[in-house]
C-alpha positions in Angstrom: 0.0 0.0 0.0 1.4 3.4 -1.0 2.0 6.1 1.7 -0.7 8.3 0.0 -3.2 5.4 0.3 -2.4 4.8 3.9 -2.8 8.5 4.7 -6.2 8.5 2.9 -7.4 5.5 4.9 -6.2 7.1 8.2 -8.0 10.4 7.5 -11.2 8.5 6.6 -11.0 6.6 9.9 -10.4 9.7 11.9 -13.4 11.4 10.2 -15.7 8.4 11.0 -14.5 8.4 14.6 -15.1 12.2 15.0 -18.6 11.8 13.5 -19.5 8.9 15.7 -18.2 10.8 18.8 -20.2 13.9 17.9 -23.4 11.8 17.4 -22.9 10.1 20.8 -22.3 13.4 22.6 -25.3 15.1 21.1 -27.7 12.2 21.8 -26.4 11.8 25.3 -26.9 15.5 25.9 -30.5 15.2 24.6 -31.2 12.3 26.9 -29.7 14.2 29.9 -32.2 17.0 29.2 -35.1 14.6 29.3 -35.1 13.6 25.7 -35.6 10.2 24.1 -34.2 8.3 21.1 -37.0 7.7 18.7 -35.2 6.0 15.8 -36.1 6.4 12.2 -37.8 9.6 10.9 -41.6 9.4 10.6 -43.0 8.6 7.2 -44.1 11.8 5.3 -45.4 12.9 2.0 -46.0 16.3 0.4 -49.7 17.3 0.1 -52.4 19.7 1.2 -52.8 20.8 4.8 -55.9 22.6 5.9 -56.8 24.4 9.1 -60.5 23.9 8.4 -62.7 20.9 9.0 -61.4 17.6 7.6 -63.6 14.8 6.2 -61.5 12.3 8.2 -62.0 14.1 11.5 -59.7 15.9 13.9 -56.1 16.5 12.9 -52.9 17.3 14.7 -51.0 20.0 12.9 -47.5 20.9 13.9 -44.0 22.1 12.9 -42.1 19.1 11.3 -38.7 18.7 12.9 -37.4 16.0 10.5 -34.0 16.9 9.1 -34.1 17.6 5.3 -36.2 19.7 2.9 -39.4 19.1 5.0 -37.9 20.5 8.3 -39.9 23.4 9.8 -42.8 23.0 7.4 -46.3 22.4 8.7 -47.3 18.7 9.0 -50.7 17.1 9.7 -51.7 13.7 10.9 -55.0 12.2 12.1 -55.4 13.0 15.8 -56.3 9.4 16.5 -53.3 8.1 14.5 -50.4 10.5 15.2 -47.8 8.0 14.2 -49.2 7.5 10.7 -47.8 9.0 7.5 -47.8 12.8 7.9 -48.8 15.3 5.2 -46.3 18.2 4.9 -46.9 21.6 3.3 -45.6 25.1 3.3 -45.2 27.5 5.0 -42.1 27.3 7.3 -42.8 28.1 10.9 -40.7 28.3 14.1 -43.9 28.5 16.3 -47.4 27.7 15.2 -51.0 27.5 16.5 -54.4 27.4 14.9 -58.1 27.5 15.8 -61.4 27.8 13.8 -59.6 28.2 10.5 -57.1 30.9 11.6 -53.4 30.1 11.9 -50.4 32.0 13.3 -47.0 31.2 12.0 -43.9 32.8 13.5 -41.1 32.8 11.0 -37.4 33.5 10.6 -36.6 35.7 7.6 -33.0 35.0 6.6 -31.0 38.1 5.5 -27.5 38.6 4.2 -26.1 39.9 7.5 -28.7 38.7 10.0 -32.1 37.1 10.4 -35.2 38.9 11.5 -38.6 37.5 12.4 -42.2 38.0 11.5 -45.7 36.8 12.5 -47.8 35.6 9.6 -51.6 35.2 9.9 -52.9 32.3 7.8 -56.3 31.4 6.6 -57.7 27.9 6.5 -55.8 27.1 3.3 -52.5 28.4 4.7 -52.6 31.5 2.6 -51.0 34.6 4.1 -53.5 37.2 5.3 -51.1 39.7 6.8 -47.7 39.7 8.4 -46.1 41.7 11.2 -42.4 42.3 12.0 -41.4 40.9 15.4 -39.2 42.6 17.9 -37.3 39.5 18.9 -37.0 35.7 18.8 -40.4 33.8 18.6 -41.3 31.7 21.6 -45.1 31.3 22.1 -48.2 31.6 19.9 -51.9 31.1 20.4 -55.2 31.6 18.6 -58.6 32.2 20.4 -61.2 29.4 20.1 -63.2 31.5 17.6 -60.1 32.3 15.5 -60.6 36.0 15.9 -57.7 36.9 18.3 -54.1 35.9 17.9 -51.3 36.3 20.4 -47.5 35.8 20.2 -44.6 36.3 22.6 -41.0 37.0 21.6 -37.7 37.3 23.5 -36.4 40.9 23.1 -33.6 40.1 25.5 -32.1 36.7 26.3 -33.4 33.5 24.8 -34.5 31.2 27.6 -37.0 31.3 30.5 -34.7 29.3 32.7 -32.9 32.3 34.2 -34.0 35.8 35.2 -31.9 37.8 32.6 -34.5 37.9 29.8 -37.2 40.3 28.5 -40.3 39.4 26.6 -42.9 41.2 24.5 -46.4 39.8 24.0 -48.8 41.1 21.4 -52.5 40.5 20.8 -54.0 41.0 17.3 -57.7 41.2 16.3 -58.0 39.6 12.9 -61.4 41.2 12.2 -60.2 44.8 12.7 -56.5 44.2 12.3 -56.0 46.1 15.5 -52.7 45.4 17.3 -52.1 45.6 21.0 -48.3 45.7 20.7 -47.2 45.1 24.3 -49.3 43.7 27.2 -46.9 45.2 29.7 -48.9 48.5 29.2 -52.0 46.9 30.8 -53.1 47.9 34.3 -51.9 45.2 36.8 -53.5 44.2 40.1 -51.1 42.0 42.0 -52.6 40.2 45.0 -55.3 42.9 45.4 -53.0 45.9 45.0 -52.0 48.1 42.0 -48.6 47.0 40.7 -46.0 48.6 38.4 -42.4 47.7 38.0 -39.6 48.2 35.4 -38.8 44.5 35.3 -42.4 43.4 34.4 -42.7 40.7 31.8 -45.9 39.1 30.3 -45.9 35.9 28.2 -47.7 32.8 27.2 -51.2 33.9 26.4 -54.0 31.3 26.4 -57.5 32.4 25.4 -60.8 31.7 27.1 -62.8 33.7 24.5 -62.4 36.9 22.4 -62.0 39.1 25.4 -60.7 37.0 28.3 -57.4 35.2 28.5 -54.7 33.9 30.9 -51.0 34.6 30.8 -47.8 34.6 32.9 -46.8 37.8 34.7 -43.2 38.1 36.0 -41.6 40.7 38.3 -39.2 40.8 41.2 -38.0 37.3 40.5 -41.5 35.8 40.9 -44.2 34.6 38.4 -48.0 34.6 38.6 -50.9 33.3 36.6 -52.9 36.4 35.6 -56.5 36.7 34.2 -56.4 39.2 31.3 -59.1 41.4 29.8 -58.2 42.4 26.2 -61.0 45.1 26.2 -60.4 46.6 29.6 -56.6 46.2 29.3 -56.2 44.7 32.7 -54.2 41.9 34.3 -55.1 40.4 37.7 -53.1 37.8 39.5 -54.7 34.5 40.5 -52.0 32.1 41.6 -48.2 32.1 42.1 -45.4 30.1 40.4 -47.2 29.6 37.1 -45.5 29.8 33.7 -46.8 29.2 30.1 -50.4 28.5 31.0 -52.7 26.5 28.8 -56.5 26.6 29.3 -58.4 23.3 29.1 -61.2 23.1 26.4 -63.9 23.1 29.1 -62.4 26.2 30.7 -61.9 24.8 34.2 -58.2 24.0 34.4 -54.8 25.4 33.5 -51.8 23.3 32.5 -48.5 25.0 33.2 -44.8 24.8 34.0 -44.1 25.0 37.7 -40.7 25.7 39.2 -39.9 23.0 41.7 -37.3 23.7 44.4 -34.2 21.5 44.2 -34.2 21.0 40.5 -31.3 22.3 38.3 -31.3 26.0 37.5 -31.4 25.3 33.7 -34.1 22.6 34.1 -36.4 23.8 36.9 -39.9 22.9 35.7 -42.4 20.1 36.1 -45.8 19.9 34.3 -48.8 20.7 36.6 -52.5 21.3 36.3 -54.4 24.0 38.3 -58.1 23.8 39.1 -59.4 27.3 38.6 -62.3 26.9 41.0 -60.3 25.6 43.9 -56.7 26.6 43.0 -55.7 23.0 43.8 -52.5 21.9 42.0 -52.0 18.4 40.5 -48.6 17.2 39.3 -48.8 15.1 36.2 -46.9 11.8 35.8 -44.3 13.6 33.6 -41.3 13.9 35.8 -38.8 15.2 33.2 -38.3 19.0 33.0 -40.7 20.6 30.4 -40.0 24.0 28.8 -43.1 24.4 26.7 -46.6 25.7 26.6 -48.6 22.5 26.8 -51.5 21.8 24.5 -54.8 20.1 25.6 -55.6 17.3 23.1 -59.0 17.0 24.8 -60.3 17.6 28.3 -58.2 14.7 29.6 -54.9 14.7 27.8 -51.9 17.1 27.5 -49.4 17.3 24.8 -45.9 18.9 25.2 -42.5 19.0 23.6 -39.3 17.4 24.9 -35.8 17.2 23.3 -35.5 14.3 20.8 -33.3 12.9 18.0 -34.4 15.6 15.5 -34.5 18.4 18.1 -38.0 17.9 19.6 -40.6 15.2 20.0 -44.2 15.6 21.2 -45.3 13.6 24.2 -48.7 13.1 25.9 -49.8 12.4 29.5 -53.1 12.4 31.4 -54.0 15.7 33.0 -55.3 14.2 36.2 -51.9 12.9 37.5 -52.5 9.2 36.6 -50.9 7.1 33.9 -47.5 7.7 32.4 -46.0 9.7 29.6 -46.2 8.3 26.0 -44.7 9.4 22.8 -47.3 11.3 20.7 -45.3 12.3 17.5 -41.6 12.1 16.9 -39.7 15.0 15.3 -42.5 17.5 16.0 -43.0 20.8 17.8 -45.7 23.5 18.3 -48.9 21.5 17.8 -52.5 22.5 17.3 -55.6 20.4 17.2 -57.8 21.2 14.2 -61.3 19.9 14.4 
């Protein structure tokens, strides 16, 4: 064997070892963060995705995380068969939600020197209705049950909820009048019965009850609260402490949320809980891994949420009443919505 041939074989072997080592480290890191190895990519085909009623029943629509040309596009599967072949279509979204034929897609727009972001309002056929420039990195999105109101949250400082050194901006848009409430931090806040105003106030994670009332997270002074919001009166009123990224159940009686639990690592401090709005009783779910997401109610009994996975994110499900155990819902998926 010639010296050149030996050198080529040596370089190839080194490249293989480096690649294998990188794969091992990345996957070990994902599992350490609560992730799961899910194996082969889910089957997919290009087709039509709609946010309106479907002849085959309810659909789960989400951001596809499969590596390749379909990554970040919207994908749909039957809600009762989430592991079946998914249908993938444009547009590309970082965050997504939909209800009653209205969709919100938070996108990255790639520029020559830097990226910027925008919120795109979609109709039932995924056609753009209007778009709005964003002040930072997209993180949360929700549509009201009627499809009229849309909300989104972005990071304008920092890029994680884990610490305290971050700043958010949350916007509500009325898709009938195209009126924009650009920053919910301008609302009048009542905290534990008293007027409240502070420079470090942050509001994020809107979840709608109807076209006026919503819930969200209020943060200030190193604490967080669940707040009841009024989009007409422009008020926020605290209801319960230590609540982040709330999600209202379809029957309007409970809130699923991230709760910071003492003793957990600073970069992974949350567990998934459910709050009864009538009694304010808290129920921990059976999901014991840290969960940094705004959970979605698949129905009045079951929660869906994202955890790290092979492709970056997988969707999991767990009963909302604290029973059962977590189960994989859809691999390589993020930012889901139930379309009925």
